[in-house]
C-alpha positions, 0 to 999 in steps of 0.5 A: 271667313274668306277661304274655306276648305271643306274636309269630309270622309267619303267612306263614312256612313252607309249612304256615301252618295248622300254625304257627298251631295250634302257637302256640295249643298253646304259648299254652294251656300257658302259660295253664294255669300262670296266665300271661296270654297274648296271641297276635299275628301280625306284619303285614309284613317287620320289623314285629315291631320296632314291634309289640314296642315297642308290646306292651312299652308296653302292659305285657307283661313277656315277648315270645315270638318264635314262629318261626326265627332270623329272627323272633327277630332281628326281635323282638330289635330292639324288645327290647334295652334294655327291661325285658321278657324274650325267650322263644323257641318254635322253629318255623322252618327255622333255630333256632340260638338255640333249640338253644343254649338246649336248647329242645324243638321240641315247642310244648307242651314248650317252653312248659313250659320257658319257664314255669319258665325263669329270666331272665338278663341277657346281652350282645348284638352290635350290627353297624353297616353301610352299607345299600342307600341308602349310609347307616349303619344298625345291627342287634342280633344274638344268634347270629352275624354274618358278613362275606364269603362267608356274607353273599353267600350270604344276599344271593343267597337271596330270601325266596320261595326260602327259604320254598319250599325251606327248608334245601335252599336254604341247602345248594344255594346254599352249594355253588354259592357255594363252587364259584364261588370269587373270595373278596374280601379285606378288613381286620379290626381288633379288640381281642383279649381273650385277648391284651389287645391290638389286632390287624389281619389281612387275611381273606376271611371273618369270623364273629362268633359268640355261641353254641356249639351251632347244632344240625344238622350244624354243631353246634360252628361256633366252639369257645369261643363262649358266649352268657353271655360279654360278648365274641364269638368270631371265626373269621378265614379268612386264605385264599382256598383253597376246600380250606381252607374245605371242610376247616374245614366238614367238620371242624365236621360230623364234630366234628374240630377240625383246626388250620389256621394260616390259620383263626384263632379269637379272642375280641374285644370290638370289631371293625371291617371295612374294604375292602382298598385297590384297586390302581391302576386296579382297582375295589373289590369289594363285600363283604356283611354278615349278622346272624342269617342275614339280609343287612343291608348292606356294608362298612365294618362295625363290631361291638361287644358291649353287656353286659347289654342283653337279658333272656333266658328261659334254662331250667335245661337250657340248653346254655350253663348245662350247659357252665358246670356241667361 
């Protein structure tokens, strides 16, 4: 890292003055190591993608996303396939990628970690979906993508509500959606890399997970997920039972891997999700999709992995590296 641009959202979070001060603290530490550092605020929703591309064209070899998973997600869109590297300074409500990378929540400490981090080429996920205009669109993701109940949750949560209530918004709305029930079934087709065969199942929820350690109460959501693998860990919910959903989430919270034949975990390299055929005279229900905690669209959805698509700053103390050494 020789020239680094720190991108941050000045409107994110409740304490905006503190956020800007945290960005400047991190920038100061990086400058003290001899790195040329430039800080820039994003100018609007999804503006980080174009700003990232411009900064790379201006010669910055590293783009540091200062914020939560949403900020990382937006910066990622302009980084994939470029020679520049992605760094993360966790300043958001959800910092799942930062947790898996073992990054400190202190801006000065994480800047020190980034200054000595190695650049690793990793795979990223690409999700293609139908947007509001009924057109096909795609987004990249690093943490996870979801089809079904969790995506409906993000669809319901607007930006202002999340900004004001933070994690409490996610927890409260999750309980409401869970209690409401009415999970919509859809069909998943995928290539199972463990069995080396094509498979198909009807499910009510699909999680496509890239990281193991999400931090917080749901630390190990999908055992077997690994940021350094070229495939993805799928969690398939082949049930409409609220009790089974609750048992799975509770198990993840207390660190228990309770087996359930209706909830399966597999590795996959490519996934397709399509609506279930509606019965005669019945109306097909909408099934939503999300990526990195951001609602993106609806079925039909295709998810595929792009090997060596992203250069990522990975500290030597990263959880994914420590697991491999063990």
